[in-house]
C-alpha positions in Angstrom: 11.4 -44.5 40.8 13.1 -47.4 38.4 9.6 -49.3 38.4 7.9 -46.0 37.4 10.6 -45.5 35.0 9.9 -48.9 33.5 6.1 -49.2 33.8 6.3 -45.3 31.6 8.4 -46.8 29.0 5.9 -49.9 28.7 3.0 -47.5 28.6 5.0 -45.6 25.8 5.7 -48.8 23.9 2.4 -50.1 23.8 0.7 -46.6 22.9 3.2 -46.4 19.8 1.9 -49.7 18.5 -1.3 -48.6 19.2 -0.8 -45.6 16.8 0.9 -47.8 14.2 -2.0 -50.2 14.8 -4.5 -47.5 14.1 -2.8 -46.5 10.8 -2.8 -49.7 9.5 -6.2 -50.3 9.9 -6.9 -46.8 8.6 -5.4 -47.6 5.9 -6.7 -51.2 4.9 -9.8 -49.2 5.5 -9.2 -46.7 3.0 -7.5 -49.4 0.4 -10.8 -51.4 0.8 -12.9 -48.5 0.2 -11.1 -47.4 -2.9 -11.5 -50.7 -4.2 -14.9 -51.0 -3.8 -15.5 -47.8 -5.5 -12.9 -48.7 -8.4 -14.4 -52.2 -8.7 -18.2 -50.8 -9.0 -16.7 -48.2 -11.4 -15.2 -50.7 -14.0 -18.5 -52.7 -15.1 -20.2 -49.6 -15.3 -17.8 -48.1 -17.6 -18.0 -51.0 -19.7 -22.2 -51.2 -19.9 -21.6 -47.2 -20.8 -19.3 -48.0 -23.4 -21.9 -50.4 -25.0 -25.0 -48.4 -24.7 -22.8 -45.6 -26.3 -22.2 -47.9 -29.5 -25.4 -49.2 -29.7 -26.7 -45.2 -29.4 -23.7 -44.0 -31.9 -24.9 -46.5 -34.3 -28.9 -45.8 -33.8 -28.4 -42.0 -34.2 -26.2 -42.8 -37.2 -29.4 -44.5 -38.9 -32.0 -42.8 -37.9 -30.1 -39.5 -39.6 -29.3 -41.4 -42.9 -33.0 -42.4 -42.7 -34.3 -39.3 -41.8 -32.2 -37.8 -44.6 -33.8 -40.0 -47.1 -37.3 -39.3 -46.3 -36.6 -35.6 -46.7 -34.4 -35.7 -49.6 -31.1 -34.7 -48.5 -29.0 -36.6 -45.8 -27.7 -33.7 -44.1 -30.7 -32.8 -43.3 -32.0 -36.2 -41.5 -28.4 -35.0 -39.0 -29.3 -31.7 -38.5 -33.0 -32.8 -37.3 -31.2 -35.7 -35.2 -28.7 -33.0 -33.5 -31.6 -30.8 -32.7 -33.9 -33.5 -31.0 -30.3 -33.8 -29.0 -30.0 -29.9 -28.7 -34.1 -29.6 -27.3 -33.5 -33.0 -24.8 -30.2 -31.8 -23.6 -31.5 -28.2 -22.6 -35.0 -30.1 -21.4 -32.7 -32.2 -19.1 -30.6 -29.5 -18.2 -33.3 -27.4 -16.7 -35.4 -30.2 -15.0 -33.5 -33.2 -14.1 -29.9 -31.6 -13.6 -30.2 -31.1 -9.2 -32.0 -34.4 -9.0 -29.3 -36.1 -11.2 -26.3 -34.3 -9.0 -28.3 -35.3 -6.0 -28.4 -39.0 -7.2 -24.6 -38.9 -7.8 -23.5 -37.3 -4.4 -25.6 -39.7 -2.3 -24.4 -42.8 -4.3 -21.1 -41.8 -3.8 -21.6 -41.0 -0.4 -23.5 -44.3 0.3 -20.6 -46.2 -1.3 -17.8 -44.7 0.9 -19.2 -45.0 4.0 -20.8 -48.7 3.2 
């Protein structure tokens, strides 16, 4: 009887250690995935900021140039903004679902890697 009691205690102790180890492994895996997602996000953010800065100055230059051609500066800004409205509407109706699917798949791929 005493021997069975010791075996049960040993079994409970080992299962408690197994549970703690499993929780620790899950924490480390979550940390690995989180750090992977964040580490891939930062370089993409830097590239996005650089491209956005380039696009802002390009659009300002284009708006001023078109304004000079049309005779009034504000007309150049209207033309550039009208282009972006038309492009945004077309993008929304043509590429919205494809882009959403691509982003979802990329996130899932990074998490399950």
